[in-house]
C-alpha angles and dihedrals in degrees: 000000000000118000108231094188094078116079117250121179132185125216088243091058093046091049091049092051094047089050092051091048093047094050094045105038096092094053113094112243093018096145094087092050093047092049092049089051093045090053090050089052099046101022091237139021110260118187091255091061092045090051091051089052095047091048095047093045092044093234132120121277087231089061092054092043091050093056092042093053097039096062118062094213088075125080125198092191130068118259124223128250085250109047113200120198120187117201111231094177118132099269093048095040091053090052094050111273089144086065091050089051092050091050092049089052091048095048096045098037093230138099130240110287094030136101129224114257090245090055093238102115139026128178129213134161130227136189100236140353094187095249098105092146087064095050127188097048138174131177127213107195102313096336117106120209117191140178089035133174126187092257090064095058099081093050091051093048091047090058089059091044090053092050089057092055 
């Protein structure tokens, strides 16, 4: 089983990041754009990538880290191949989405915001997916699952586990 918590970078990723930094560095306020592009390249913003950005922009790592942690669009942890998002908006929460989230955490052995060690699943929560009539709702990648109860979670996860085999 591959450990997804250690940073691994390809030469292609490094070249793309360097090109983004080079073409953006002269634009005032370029850090947000560079972080967005870096996250698109790597899938998240590990400390190694933040350090490279800071070094090449001649700014402090704390400045890069401050921006990366301030905005919720950025993730400092890797995301799984199958990205699970549980709606915790009012309609879903009232209908038990907290229990769906708890069951996912139990089934996968991780907490919200984390990724399984094999890199297959990550769990996040969101405030609304716009499917209130189907509450409680979760999404896995682009697939929407509604009118859920905790007993349904294992079967849904098994579908994705089978696809991997």
